[in-house]
C-alpha positions in Angstrom: 0.0 0.0 0.0 1.3 3.6 -1.0 0.9 6.7 0.8 -0.4 10.1 0.0 2.1 12.7 -1.0 1.0 16.2 0.5 1.6 19.3 -1.7 4.7 21.2 -0.8 4.9 24.8 -2.1 8.6 25.7 -2.5 11.5 26.5 -4.8 14.6 24.7 -5.1 17.8 23.5 -6.9 19.6 20.2 -7.9 22.3 19.7 -5.4 25.5 19.1 -7.7 29.1 18.7 -6.7 30.0 22.3 -8.0 27.9 23.8 -5.2 28.6 21.4 -2.3 30.4 24.0 -0.4 27.8 26.7 -0.8 25.2 24.5 0.8 27.5 23.2 3.4 28.1 26.9 4.4 24.4 27.4 4.8 22.1 30.2 4.0 21.3 29.3 0.3 17.8 30.7 -0.1 16.1 27.6 -1.3 13.2 25.5 0.2 14.6 22.1 -0.9 17.3 20.4 -2.9 17.1 17.4 -5.4 19.8 14.9 -5.9 20.3 12.0 -8.3 19.6 8.9 -6.3 22.2 6.7 -7.9 25.0 9.0 -6.9 24.3 8.3 -3.2 23.3 4.7 -3.3 26.5 3.6 -1.5 27.3 2.4 2.1 29.4 5.4 3.0 31.8 8.0 1.6 32.1 11.7 1.4 29.2 12.6 -1.0 26.8 10.6 1.4 28.1 12.5 4.4 27.6 15.7 2.4 24.1 14.9 1.6 23.3 14.0 5.3 24.7 17.3 6.4 22.6 19.1 3.8 19.5 17.1 4.8 19.8 18.4 8.4 18.7 21.9 7.1 16.7 21.3 4.0 14.1 18.6 2.6 15.8 16.4 0.0 14.1 14.9 -3.0 15.6 11.6 -4.3 15.4 11.6 -8.2 16.4 8.5 -9.9 17.4 7.5 -13.4 17.6 3.7 -13.2 14.4 2.3 -12.0 13.5 1.4 -15.4 9.7 1.2 -14.9 9.3 0.2 -18.4 11.6 -3.0 -18.4 9.9 -6.1 -19.6 12.4 -7.9 -17.4 10.9 -6.2 -14.2 12.5 -4.2 -11.5 16.0 -5.1 -10.5 15.7 -6.3 -6.8 19.2 -5.4 -5.8 18.6 -1.9 -7.1 15.3 -1.5 -5.3 16.9 -2.7 -2.0 19.7 -0.1 -2.2 17.3 2.6 -3.2 15.1 1.7 -0.1 18.2 1.8 2.0 19.0 5.3 0.8 15.4 6.4 1.4 15.3 5.0 5.0 18.5 6.9 5.7 17.7 10.2 4.3 14.0 10.3 4.7 13.2 12.3 1.5 10.5 14.6 0.8 9.5 12.1 -1.9 11.1 9.9 -4.7 10.9 10.2 -8.4 12.0 8.5 -11.7 11.2 8.6 -15.4 8.6 7.0 -17.7 11.2 5.0 -19.7 13.3 1.8 -19.6 17.0 1.7 -19.1 18.1 -2.1 -19.1 17.4 -5.5 -20.2 18.2 -8.6 -18.2 21.8 -8.5 -19.5 22.6 -4.8 -20.3 22.2 -1.3 -18.7 22.1 1.4 -21.2 22.5 4.2 -18.7 20.0 6.2 -20.9 16.4 7.0 -20.7 15.0 4.9 -23.5 11.4 5.6 -24.9 8.6 3.2 -24.5 6.0 2.3 -27.2 2.6 3.7 -26.1 0.6 0.5 -25.9 -1.7 -1.3 -23.5 1.1 -4.0 -23.3 3.8 -1.4 -22.2 1.2 0.2 -19.9 0.7 -3.1 -18.1 4.4 -3.5 -17.7 4.9 0.1 -16.3 2.1 -0.4 -13.8 3.3 -3.7 -12.5 6.8 -2.6 -12.1 5.7 0.8 -10.5 3.4 -1.0 -8.2 6.2 -3.3 -7.0 8.5 -0.5 -6.5 6.0 1.6 -4.5 5.1 -1.5 -2.3 8.8 -2.2 -1.6 9.6 1.4 -0.8 6.4 1.7 1.3 5.5 5.1 -0.4 4.1 6.5 -3.5 6.5 7.8 -6.2 6.5 10.5 -8.7 6.8 9.7 -12.4 8.4 12.2 -14.8 7.3 12.8 -18.3 10.3 12.2 -20.8 11.8 14.2 -23.5 11.0 12.4 -26.7 12.8 12.0 -30.1 11.0 9.2 -31.8 7.5 7.4 -31.9 6.5 3.8 -32.5 4.1 2.8 -35.4 2.5 0.5 -32.7 1.5 3.5 -30.4 -2.2 3.3 -29.4 -2.5 6.6 -27.5 -0.8 9.8 -26.7 1.9 10.1 -24.0 -0.3 12.2 -21.7 -3.1 9.5 -22.2 -0.5 6.9 -21.1 0.7 8.9 -18.2 -2.9 9.5 -17.0 -3.8 5.8 -17.1 -0.5 4.9 -15.2 -1.5 7.4 -12.4 -5.1 6.0 -12.2 -3.9 2.4 -11.9 -0.7 2.8 -9.8 -1.7 5.6 -7.6 1.7 7.4 -8.3 2.1 11.2 -8.7 3.5 13.3 -11.4 6.8 15.3 -11.8 5.9 17.6 -14.6 9.0 18.5 -16.5 7.9 21.6 -18.5 11.1 21.5 -20.7 10.4 18.0 -21.8 6.9 18.9 -23.0 8.6 21.9 -25.0 11.1 19.6 -26.5 8.7 16.7 -27.4 6.0 19.2 -28.7 8.6 20.7 -31.1 10.0 17.2 -32.2 6.6 15.6 -33.0 4.5 18.7 -33.8 1.8 18.5 -31.3 0.6 21.5 -29.1 2.2 21.7 -25.6 -1.0 22.9 -24.3 -2.8 19.8 -25.3 -0.3 17.9 -23.2 -1.3 19.9 -20.2 -4.9 19.6 -20.8 -4.7 15.7 -21.0 -2.8 15.3 -17.7 -4.5 14.8 -14.2 -2.8 18.1 -13.1 -4.2 17.5 -9.4 -1.6 14.7 -9.2 1.4 17.0 -9.9 3.7 17.4 -7.0 6.8 18.8 -8.7 7.8 20.7 -11.5 11.2 20.8 -13.4 12.5 23.8 -15.4 15.5 23.4 -17.6 17.3 24.5 -20.8 17.6 22.5 -24.0 19.7 22.7 -27.3 17.4 23.9 -30.1 17.5 22.8 -33.7 15.5 20.7 -36.2 15.4 18.2 -33.5 15.5 19.8 -29.9 17.7 18.1 -27.4 17.0 17.9 -23.7 20.6 18.9 -22.5 20.1 20.8 -19.4 23.2 22.8 -20.0 21.9 26.3 -20.6 19.4 28.8 -18.9 15.6 28.1 -19.1 14.4 29.6 -22.5 11.3 31.8 -22.9 9.3 29.0 -24.5 9.6 27.0 -21.1 9.0 30.1 -18.9 5.8 30.7 -21.1 4.5 27.2 -20.6 5.4 27.2 -16.9 3.2 30.3 -16.5 0.4 28.6 -18.2 0.8 25.5 -15.9 1.4 26.9 -12.6 -1.9 28.8 -12.4 -3.6 25.4 -12.9 -1.7 23.3 -10.4 -2.0 22.8 -6.7 0.9 24.2 -4.6 4.0 22.4 -6.1 7.7 22.3 -5.6 9.4 24.1 -8.5 13.1 23.6 -9.3 15.8 24.6 -11.8 17.6 21.5 -13.3 21.1 22.1 -14.6 23.5 19.1 -15.3 25.9 20.6 -17.9 28.0 23.9 -18.0 26.9 24.4 -14.5 27.3 28.1 -13.6 28.2 29.7 -10.2 25.3 29.5 -7.8 24.1 33.1 -8.1 23.1 32.5 -11.7 20.9 29.6 -10.9 19.3 31.5 -7.9 18.5 34.3 -10.3 16.7 31.8 -12.4 14.9 30.4 -9.4 13.9 34.0 -8.5 12.3 34.4 -12.0 10.3 31.2 -11.3 9.0 32.6 -8.1 8.1 36.0 -9.8 6.2 33.9 -12.5 4.5 31.9 -10.0 3.3 34.8 -7.8 2.1 36.8 -10.7 0.2 33.9 -12.3 -1.4 32.9 -9.0 -2.4 36.7 -8.4 -3.9 36.9 -12.0 -6.1 33.7 -11.3 -7.2 34.8 -7.8 
């Protein structure tokens, strides 16, 4: 049985090695941090000690990249046990991963691979996610992916697929606004249609990031949040319950003040959007 995840209204950043010392010194004006789960799924060491120190002052979100909920081979039991051990140690605000698959029984791609949007794949995702949530003893957030291809077998849109996963598994959503913009550009659908098709009451977190534009947009997380993402965020935030919003940066990571300035922009958009809706 999974648990309810209460809304959390705050603004945060991904905790990256570049900024460890800033967070250890304290006083960083954020409400939470998010970390990549796999970087801390160890028995000890300096990174884990740093995370525990940061956790004393700030809520932590565990964001995974290897749960592989779309794997036809099921969930890796060893991986799930180590993830639970980390969660029990850190007591995160919540845990999340992606709608994708990353491994077969013999190979781990270390990449977020796309799923065919079929009933068969939906059954696999729901079975795997249910097992993960039961083992962890908590509900999870599932993130919408960036997409660069579709399958001829697709039977539904991605937002319909996610909606059915939420309904069957009881999970929540991590709404990556940048990924919607990237996928909408690459596949020619309207980003607004994606928002309209989701159960937005199940969104508990929002990711904002930059991407590399081009004929095929690439989700690179190595540049500031672009206007297209800010614009869609402004449309989304007015329709959401209180959510945790964060800036996601994984490449060409700038000094902390640059990311905090982007986070301030997110705060301003959220406050003005909520004010207009009131």
